[in-house]
N, C-alpha and C positions, 0 to 999 in steps of 0.2 A: 658298783657302789656310786660313781657319779651319775648314772642313769637313775638310781633310786633317789638320790639327793634332788635331782632335776625334777622328777615326778612330785616329790614332797613339796618342792617350792612352787610348782604349778597348782597344787591342791591348795596350798596356803593363799596363793594370790587370788584364786577363784572365790575361796571362803571370805577373804577380807573384803572382796568386791561386793559379795552378796551382803556381809555385814553393814557396808557402808549405805546400802539402799534400803534393805529390808529388816525389820524387826522380827526375823523369823527363827525357827529352830535349825540347828545344824547337827551333823552327826557327831558322835563321840571321837571318832578319828579326826574329823575337822578341829574339834575342840583341843585335842591333844596337840595337833600341829600349831595351833595358836599359842598354846602354852609354851611350847618348845621355842617357838620363835621369840617370844617376849623374854623368855629366860636368857636366850643368847644375847640379846641387847642388854639385859640387867647385868649379866656377867662382864659384858664389855664396858659397863659404866656408861653406857649410851641411854641415859634415863629418859630422855625426850622421846626416842623411839619406842621405848618400853611403855611409857604412859600412853602414847598414842594408841598402841595395840590395845590397851586396856580400855581406853575410851571408846573404841569402836566395838570391842567385845561387850560392852555394857548394854549394847542394843539387842543382843541376842537373847531370845526368851529363855533358852536353856543353857545360858552362859555360866559364867563364874558365880560361885556363892558370894553374897555380899561381904561377908567377913574377909574373903580373900583381898578385897580392895583395902580394907582397914590394916590388915597385917602387913601387906606389901607398903602401905603408907608409913608404918613404924619403921621399916628397913630403910625407906628412902630418906626419912628425916635424919637417921643416924649417918647417912652418907652426905648431908647438907644439900640434898636435892630438894630444896623447899618448894620450888614451883611445882614439881611432879607430886610431891607430898600433898600439896593443896588439892591438886586434880583428883587424886586417888581418894582422899577423905571426902570430898564433895560427891564423888560417885557413890561411896558407901552410903552417905547421908540421903542421897537421891533415892537409894533403893530400900532404905529402912525407915526413913523419917526418924521421929523421936522415940520410936519403939524399939529401935535396935539395941542389941545386947551391949554394945560398946558405945552407945550414943554419947554419954558424958565424956568418955575417953576421946573419942573422936573429935568432939567440939574443942576439948582442950588441946589436942594434937594440931587441929586446924589453925587455932589461935597462935600456938607456938611456931608453927611453920610459916604463917603469914608475917609474924614478927621477924623470924629468921630470914625470910626472903628480903625484906626491907634492909636489914643490916647487911645481907650479902651483897646487894646491890650497891650500897655505900663502900663496903670493903672493896669491891671490884673497881670502883672509880679510882680508889688510891692506887690501884695496880693496873692502870690502863695505859700508862705511858711506856710504850715499848720502844726500846732503842731503835733508831732508824736503820742501823747495821745489825739487826737481830739474826740475820741469815749469814753473817761473816764467818769466814774461816780463817785460822791462823796458821801460818806455815811453821812447821816444826822441822828444822834441818836435822839431817842424819847425825847421829852421835853415839856415844858410849857412855854408860853410867852404871853406878851400883844400884841395883834394884833390891828393895827389902830393907830391914833393919836389924843389924846385928845385936842390938841391945833392947830389942822390942819383944812383943808377944811372940809365941811359937808360930803362929800363923804368918808372921812377917819375916821368918827365918827360913834358911840363912840368906844373908846378903849375897849376891852373886852379880857378876859383870854381865851386862846385856848391851848389845849394839843393834841399833835400828836404822832402817832406811828412812829418808825424809817422808813426811805426810802432812796432811792438814787436819786440824781438829776445830771444832766449833768454838768461837769466841765467847759464846753464851750456851747455857743449856738450852735445849728445844723449848721455846715458849708455847703457851697455850694459843697464842695467835697463829704460829706456824702450824701447830698440830691441827687446828680447826680448818686452816686453809687447805691442808692436804687430806685430812680424814673425814671432815665434815661434822664433827661433833667434839664435845669436851668432857673427858672422863674425870677430870681433875676434882679433888676434894676441896682444895684451896684455890678458888676461881679468881681469875684476873689474867688478861691478855699478856701482860709483862711478866707474870710468874712462870716458872718452868711447869710444863706439863707434869702431872703426877698421876698415881693410880693406873700406870700402864705396866703390863708385863713385858718380858723379854721378846715374846713373839709379836706383840704389838709394836715394838720398837723396830725389829727387822722388817716387818711389812711397811711400816712408815718409811723407812730408808728406801725400799724398792719404789714405792709410789712417788716419792719425791724425786728420785732418779728418773723415772719415766716422765714425769711432768716437765723436768729441765732437759730432756732428751739425752740423758746420760745412760750408760749401760749398767743395769741393776747388778749388785754384787752378789745378791743371795738367790740361790736356787731353793725354792720352798715347795716341799712335797707334803701336803697336809693329809695324804691318804696312807703313808707308809710310816709306821712308828719308828723312830730313831733308835737303832740298836745301841747307839752310844750314850742313850739317856738311861741312866742306871737308878731311876727314882724307884726304890724298893717297895714303896708304900702306895704306889699309883696315885699320888697327889696330882701329878701332871697328866691331866685328861687330854691334852693336845698332843704331846709327844712328836710334833712335826719334825721331819727330817729336814734340816737346813744346813746347806753347804755355801761356803763364801769364796768367792773369786777375788782374791785381794789385788789382782791385776786389773780389775775393772775400774772405770772411771767414775762410778757412781757413788752414792752415799752409804756408808756402813757404820756399825759401832766400832770404837776404837778397840784394840786389843788391850788387855790389862797393862802390858808394858808400855805401850803408847800412852795409855792414859797416865801412868805414873811419871813417865819421863816429861810429858807436858805439864803435869801438876807441879813438878819440881822446878820447871822453868827451862827445860831443855839445856842446851849448851850455855845459856845464861844464868843458870841456876846459882842462887845465893845460899843454898843449903838449909833452907828454912824447914821447920818442922810442919808448918801448914803451907798452903799453895800461895806463896808471895810474902810470907811474915812468920815470925816466931810468935806473934801475938794474934791469937785466934780472932778477937774482935776487930782487927784491922781488915780482915777479908771475909768474915761471915757474921750473921746474926746468930747469937747463941741464946738459946732459951732454957730456963730452969725446967726441970723435968715436971714439976708441980704446976707450971703454968698452963692453965686451960686455953689461953689465948694464943698459944703458940702456932705459928703458921710459916709457910714459905714467904720469901721476899721477892720482889721484883728483881729480875736479872740485872747484873751489872751496877748494883747500888753500892758495892763495897770496893775495896781496893782490888786492882787486877794483879796478877803474878808478873814475873820478869818478861813473859812473852806476851802480855796484854790479854791474857786469858782470865775470865771472870768465873767465880763460884765453883772452883774445883775443890774448895773446902767449904761445906755447908750447903743449905738450901735443900736439895734432894740428893739422895744416893743416885749414883749413875750405873746403868747397865753397861757391862763390857761385853765383848764377844766371847771370852773364854769360859770353857768349863772350869770348875773350881776343884783343886785337889790340895789337901793338907801337905802333901810331900812333894808337890811339884817343883818347888823352888830348888830342891836337892838334884834334880835331873833336868832341869830347864835348859833348852838350848840356848847358846849365847847369842845367836843371830835371829833377830825378829821372831822371838817365841810368841806363839798364839794359844798357849794353853794346852792341857792334857787332851788325849783323844775322846775321853769319856768321862762322865762323873753324874752326880745326882742334882747338881745346881750350877748356876751361872754367876759369874763375879759381879759384885757391885762395889763401887768406889766413892768416896768423897764425903761421907758423913751427913748428918742431917739433924735439924732442929735441936732438941735437947742433948743429942749425942754427938754434937759437931766437935766438942773439944777433944774427945777420944777418938771417934771414928773418922774425924776430918784430916787426921795427919796423913800426909802424902804417901805413907807406906802401908796404912792400914787396909786389910782386905775383909770383905764381907761376902756372904754368899746367901742366895735365895733360890728357891725353885723357880724355874723359867715361867711357870704358869701363874704365879702370884701377882696380883695387883694390889700394891700397897700405896697408902697415901704419902709415903715418903721416898718413892722410887720414880725416877725419870731417866733421861739420858741426854747425851750430846753426840753430835755427828762427827764422823771422821771421813776422810777421803785419802786414797793412795796418791803419792806423788807421781806425776807422769814424767816421762823422760823429757829432759830440757827445762823442767821447772826450777 
């Protein structure tokens, strides 16, 4: 498998080099490899690289049909990738002129994307002021608490006693600035360096953790096998096309996702908990920006703009949903270990916590649980970092 992937990558590299120099014809196999590579970046929400590949492909005599550029432009505009939308529309117009089937629609889309780009730049300026301590971690001392909510939804029951070792958790959600520093691109729908990164799936998050660990000279927590489908992934409908086998060494000193129990204990304020419904207050507006469902302007906020909780942690209620390590199970709370639980052995989805946008009031309560397929990249999902406590801390 790895040998075939290497050969495919070499073929693609040779093809792109030829494209960059000559406006020549290529084989169907080469064209398919280009499509596959471009689609990979599109699925990652790396719209810059996606558009770059299509720009180079436009030089090929027997390349993509003109309408392909127009249809991709429509999808990019929906993702607010306005700059790349403009690129794709212009490529369509260059190929067809004013005789193209979608000429009027393309011109209208071009005007819309150019206007959207201007507004996007202005919006990003409002969310460019990143806290100087955006990489900071907060120490959460070991402790025991009642996890869950005896009076809540079935998904929150039963309340049960959990004891945790000490650990560290991000003072803020991972910002777009930090994501770009580590990963080299920005997948976010709501752009701004100080905003939390969004539109990342669970696999993206664990890869980020390992890369940041390596950059800082720490031991990565995750062993990631992209070739072997995870037998613990019970996605019955095959929505999860990755199905990587990921194992976590909680004794490693690198970065990782918090367990669901670690997330809730930190959100409650740890041993300093005031017993609030939301993370730091019983009034949701104190700790989060809450949007009306019908408000078309709803968006994420810069991290750290609202009140912190008892431990000095921000945005554990609201902003984006946050991926946790655990597989999700409806009945797990009934059988959960009392010491350092890390979720069931298998399931169809991973846990998300924290609430988001117009759903903050309900989903942002410290005990509310949410689940999504780990392959899903949605505009309201991000994450925060955790690290295990070392001996002597």
